[in-house]
C-alpha positions as CSV (number, residue, x, y, z in Angstrom):
1,M,0.0,0.0,0.0
2,P,1.2,3.6,-0.6
3,I,2.5,5.6,2.4
4,V,-0.4,7.1,4.3
5,K,-0.3,10.9,4.5
6,S,-0.7,12.0,8.1
7,D,-2.9,14.8,9.3
8,F,-1.2,15.0,12.8
9,S,-0.5,18.7,13.4
10,P,0.3,19.6,17.0
11,T,0.8,23.1,18.5
12,L,4.3,24.5,18.9
13,P,5.7,22.9,22.1
14,F,4.4,19.5,21.1
15,K,6.5,19.7,17.9
16,N,9.4,18.8,20.1
17,G,9.8,15.0,20.1
18,H,11.2,14.8,23.7
19,F,8.4,17.1,24.9
20,N,5.7,15.0,23.2
21,T,7.3,11.8,24.5
22,M,7.4,12.9,28.1
23,Y,4.1,14.9,28.4
24,R,1.8,11.9,28.3
25,P,3.4,9.9,31.2
26,L,4.1,12.9,33.3
27,F,1.0,15.0,33.0
28,M,-1.9,13.0,31.7
29,K,-4.1,11.4,34.3
30,D,-5.7,8.6,32.2
31,T,-6.9,5.5,34.2
32,C,-9.2,2.6,33.3
33,K,-11.1,0.3,35.5
34,Y,-10.2,-3.3,34.5
35,D,-11.6,-6.7,35.1
36,R,-8.5,-8.9,35.6
37,K,-8.5,-12.5,34.4
38,R,-5.4,-14.6,35.1
39,I,-4.7,-17.5,32.7
40,S,-2.3,-20.4,33.1
41,T,0.2,-21.0,30.4
42,W,1.5,-24.2,28.8
43,D,4.8,-23.8,30.6
44,D,3.4,-23.6,34.1
45,D,3.4,-19.8,34.4
46,F,0.6,-17.2,34.3
47,I,-0.4,-14.2,32.2
48,D,-2.7,-11.4,33.5
49,L,-5.3,-10.0,31.1
50,D,-7.1,-6.8,32.0
51,F,-10.5,-6.5,30.3
52,S,-12.8,-3.5,29.9
53,F,-16.2,-4.6,28.7
54,V,-18.8,-2.5,27.1
55,G,-20.8,-5.3,25.4
56,G,-19.2,-5.0,21.9
57,N,-18.8,-7.7,19.4
58,T,-15.2,-6.7,18.7
59,L,-12.3,-7.1,21.1
60,I,-9.2,-5.0,20.9
61,L,-6.1,-6.7,22.3
62,L,-3.6,-4.0,23.5
63,I,0.0,-4.8,24.1
64,H,2.2,-2.3,26.0
65,G,5.8,-1.4,25.5
66,L,9.0,-2.1,27.4
67,E,8.4,-2.2,31.2
68,G,4.8,-0.9,30.7
69,S,1.5,-2.4,31.8
70,S,-2.2,-1.9,31.6
71,D,-1.6,1.2,33.8
72,S,0.5,2.9,31.2
73,K,-1.1,6.2,30.2
74,Y,-1.2,5.4,26.5
75,I,-2.9,2.1,27.2
76,A,-5.5,3.5,29.6
77,A,-6.3,6.4,27.2
78,N,-6.8,4.1,24.3
79,C,-8.9,1.6,26.3
80,N,-11.2,4.4,27.3
81,H,-11.6,5.8,23.8
82,L,-12.1,2.4,22.3
83,N,-14.8,1.7,24.9
84,S,-16.5,4.9,24.0
85,A,-16.6,3.7,20.4
86,G,-18.4,0.5,21.5
87,L,-15.3,-1.8,21.5
88,D,-14.3,-4.1,24.3
89,T,-10.7,-4.1,25.2
90,V,-8.2,-6.3,26.9
91,C,-4.6,-5.4,27.8
92,F,-2.1,-8.2,27.7
93,N,0.3,-7.6,30.6
94,L,3.6,-9.2,29.4
95,R,5.1,-11.6,31.9
96,S,6.4,-9.8,35.0
97,C,4.6,-6.6,34.1
98,S,1.2,-6.9,35.8
99,G,2.4,-5.9,39.3
100,E,3.4,-9.4,40.3
101,D,6.5,-11.3,39.2
102,N,5.8,-14.3,37.0
103,L,6.8,-17.8,38.2
104,L,9.6,-18.6,35.7
105,L,13.2,-17.3,35.2
106,T,12.1,-16.2,31.7
107,T,9.9,-13.1,31.3
108,Y,9.4,-11.4,27.9
109,H,11.4,-9.9,25.1
110,S,10.8,-8.0,21.9
111,G,10.2,-11.1,19.7
112,K,8.4,-13.5,22.1
113,T,5.4,-14.0,19.8
114,E,4.6,-17.5,21.2
115,D,3.0,-15.6,24.1
116,V,0.9,-13.5,21.7
117,D,-0.2,-16.6,19.9
118,F,-1.2,-18.2,23.1
119,V,-3.2,-15.2,24.3
120,V,-4.9,-14.7,20.9
121,N,-6.0,-18.4,20.8
122,H,-7.2,-18.2,24.4
123,L,-9.4,-15.2,23.5
124,A,-10.7,-16.8,20.3
125,E,-11.6,-20.1,22.1
126,N,-13.1,-18.7,25.3
127,Y,-14.9,-15.5,24.3
128,N,-17.7,-15.0,21.8
129,Y,-16.4,-12.2,19.7
130,T,-16.9,-11.7,16.0
131,N,-13.6,-9.8,15.6
132,I,-10.3,-9.3,17.3
133,V,-7.9,-6.5,16.4
134,I,-4.4,-6.3,17.9
135,V,-2.9,-2.9,18.9
136,G,0.7,-2.7,20.1
137,F,2.9,0.1,21.3
138,S,6.7,0.2,21.0
139,L,8.0,-3.3,22.0
140,G,4.3,-4.4,22.0
141,G,4.0,-3.1,18.5
142,N,7.0,-5.1,17.4
143,L,5.3,-8.2,18.9
144,T,2.2,-7.3,17.0
145,L,3.8,-6.9,13.6
146,K,6.1,-9.9,14.0
147,Y,3.1,-12.1,15.1
148,L,0.9,-11.0,12.2
149,G,3.7,-11.9,9.8
150,E,5.3,-14.9,11.5
151,Y,2.0,-16.7,12.2
152,H,0.1,-15.4,9.2
153,N,-0.9,-18.9,8.1
154,K,-2.0,-20.0,11.6
155,I,-3.7,-16.9,13.0
156,P,-7.4,-17.5,13.8
157,S,-9.7,-15.9,11.2
158,I,-11.3,-13.9,13.9
159,V,-8.2,-11.7,14.0
160,K,-9.0,-9.1,11.4
161,G,-5.9,-6.8,11.5
162,G,-3.5,-4.8,13.6
163,I,-2.2,-1.4,14.5
164,A,1.4,-0.7,15.7
165,V,2.6,2.6,17.2
166,S,6.2,3.9,17.7
167,V,7.9,0.6,16.8
168,P,11.6,-0.2,16.6
169,V,11.1,-2.8,13.8
170,D,14.8,-3.1,13.3
171,I,16.2,-3.7,16.8
172,A,19.9,-3.7,15.9
173,T,19.9,-0.1,14.6
174,A,17.3,1.1,17.1
175,E,19.5,0.1,19.9
176,K,22.4,2.0,18.4
177,E,20.0,5.0,18.3
178,M,19.1,4.5,21.9
179,E,22.8,4.6,22.9
180,K,23.1,8.2,21.8
181,L,23.3,11.0,24.4
182,K,19.8,12.3,23.5
183,N,18.3,9.2,24.9
184,K,20.3,8.9,28.1
185,L,17.4,9.8,30.4
186,Y,15.1,7.3,28.8
187,L,17.7,4.5,29.2
188,E,18.1,5.3,32.9
189,I,14.3,5.1,33.4
190,F,14.1,1.7,31.7
191,F,17.2,0.3,33.4
192,K,16.0,1.1,36.9
193,T,13.2,-1.4,36.7
194,M,14.9,-3.8,34.3
195,K,18.0,-4.2,36.6
196,N,15.8,-4.7,39.6
197,K,13.8,-7.5,37.9
198,I,17.0,-9.3,36.8
199,L,18.4,-9.1,40.3
200,E,15.1,-10.5,41.7
201,K,15.3,-13.4,39.2
202,A,18.9,-14.2,40.2
203,Y,17.8,-14.3,43.9
204,K,14.8,-16.6,43.1
205,F,16.8,-18.9,40.7
206,P,20.2,-19.6,42.2
207,S,21.1,-21.7,39.1
208,Y,21.1,-18.5,37.1
209,H,24.6,-17.2,37.7
210,L,24.4,-13.4,37.3
211,D,27.5,-11.2,37.3
212,K,26.0,-8.5,39.5
213,E,29.0,-6.2,39.1
214,K,28.5,-6.2,35.3
215,L,24.7,-5.6,35.9
216,F,25.4,-2.6,38.1
217,K,27.7,-1.1,35.4
218,A,25.4,-1.8,32.5
219,T,24.6,1.3,30.4
220,K,23.4,-0.2,27.2
221,F,20.7,-2.7,26.2
222,I,23.4,-5.0,24.8
223,H,24.9,-5.3,28.3
224,L,21.5,-6.6,29.7
225,E,21.1,-8.8,26.7
226,E,24.5,-10.4,27.3
227,L,23.7,-10.9,31.0
228,Y,20.0,-12.0,30.8
229,T,18.2,-12.2,27.4
230,V,20.8,-14.2,25.5
231,P,21.6,-16.9,28.2
232,V,18.1,-17.2,29.6
233,F,16.2,-17.3,26.3
234,G,18.8,-19.4,24.5
235,F,20.0,-16.9,21.9
236,E,23.5,-17.3,20.5
237,S,24.4,-13.7,21.0
238,P,22.8,-10.2,21.1
239,Q,23.1,-10.1,17.3
240,D,21.3,-13.4,17.1
241,Y,18.5,-11.9,19.3
242,W,18.2,-8.7,17.2
243,K,17.9,-10.7,14.0
244,K,15.4,-13.2,15.3
245,A,13.3,-10.7,17.4
246,S,12.9,-7.9,14.9
247,S,9.6,-7.6,13.1
248,K,10.9,-6.0,9.9
249,P,11.7,-9.2,8.1
250,Y,8.0,-10.4,8.7
251,L,6.2,-7.3,7.3
252,S,5.9,-8.7,3.8
253,K,4.1,-11.7,5.1
254,I,1.3,-9.8,6.8
255,D,-2.0,-10.8,5.1
256,R,-4.6,-8.6,6.8
257,P,-4.9,-4.8,7.1
258,T,-2.2,-3.5,9.4
259,I,-0.7,0.0,9.9
260,L,2.5,1.1,11.5
261,I,2.5,4.7,12.8
262,N,6.0,6.0,13.5
263,A,6.7,9.7,14.1
264,K,9.7,11.1,12.3
265,D,10.9,12.8,15.4
266,D,10.8,9.7,17.6
267,T,14.3,9.7,19.1
268,F,14.1,6.0,19.8
269,L,14.0,5.0,16.1
270,S,16.7,4.7,13.5
271,P,16.1,5.4,9.8
272,E,15.7,1.6,9.3
273,C,12.6,1.7,11.4
274,Y,10.6,3.5,8.7
275,P,9.9,0.6,6.3
276,Q,8.7,2.4,3.2
277,K,9.6,-0.2,0.7
278,E,7.8,-2.9,2.6
279,A,4.7,-0.8,2.8
280,I,4.7,0.2,-0.9
281,Q,5.2,-3.5,-2.0
282,S,2.5,-4.9,0.3
283,E,-1.2,-5.2,-0.2
284,Y,-2.0,-5.1,3.5
285,F,0.8,-3.3,5.3
286,Y,0.3,0.5,5.7
287,L,2.9,3.0,7.0
288,E,2.1,6.5,8.4
289,T,5.0,8.7,9.4
290,P,3.8,12.0,11.0
291,N,6.5,14.7,11.2
292,F,5.8,15.0,15.0
293,G,4.6,12.8,17.8
294,G,7.6,11.6,19.7
295,H,7.6,8.1,21.1
296,C,4.0,6.9,22.0
297,G,3.1,10.5,22.5
298,F,1.1,12.1,19.7
299,M,-0.2,14.8,22.0
300,T,-1.7,17.9,20.3
301,S,-1.9,20.7,22.8
302,F,-2.3,21.5,26.5
303,K,-6.1,21.1,26.2
304,A,-7.0,17.7,27.4
305,H,-10.0,17.3,25.1
306,E,-7.9,17.9,22.0
307,N,-5.3,15.2,22.9
308,K,-7.1,12.3,21.2
309,W,-5.4,12.2,17.8
310,L,-3.8,8.8,18.3
311,E,-7.0,7.3,19.9
312,K,-9.1,8.6,17.0
313,R,-6.6,7.5,14.4
314,I,-6.7,4.0,15.8
315,V,-10.5,3.9,15.8
316,K,-10.6,5.3,12.3
317,F,-8.3,2.6,10.9
318,I,-10.3,-0.1,12.6
319,N,-13.5,1.4,11.2
320,E,-12.5,2.4,7.7
321,T,-9.7,0.0,6.7
322,I,-10.1,-3.1,8.8
323,G,-13.8,-2.6,8.7
324,V,-15.1,-4.4,11.8
325,F,-17.9,-1.9,12.7
């Protein structure tokens, strides 16, 4: 599909990518009342799903980003707006992200689509919906795109399409971008919870031999990958992880309407994270690249009632392109 022309046009301060990225988590007060359902997994663990029911026949499965949860402001805001449009929602809290540590040494990573597949099949088999649409943000967006491409010939027909926002589809180059000075504060925020989680896992699982000194000194994602992701999930190296977890190679296999919305001023993303060629050559994969929006921001102004561009854009794509209304 051709590149989608974006109509996102924020006021002056929100044209700064960092400002737009930080405004939502720091100043928006979005919350959503959930009905939590805990499901047991095939590997003797659990996943917490947070539902918000309004009696719709379509269920929107939302997947948060790195170290997020159903409480993340962008998740709550979209749940509320989707509900107001008559759509039921469920937030998939990735393992260890629901407020309670999961039972296994393994948690989640950018490419762990077997968990997405498990949740989708659970929803398809246990709930009476006509349609399911997957909406993912950042890391959750990578999971969304990779799942729709990787599992394209096994996805239940009830899944009608997907939406992905602020996604590092090429992990190797995105991590290089994250290492730049402009993203130092974001890395520190992520690392605070990630390091604590790894320490807790090492305490609970003595067989996992963690080099704590290296953990404390870690300043890049590759350091945490060498200490945790690679050995715990069985990758050969960080490079092997980047290659296998990135969604970009799977975009051409997506066979139902799906859009990627990546702002051009998203400081997390490398040039390789704007897959124009893949969109132009695909019948189902759309790409929208607003000039502004930051990372999972897309705030328009200081007026709360005007800050619904992303929520409205998601509903519009579901309505007009996926066509489940």
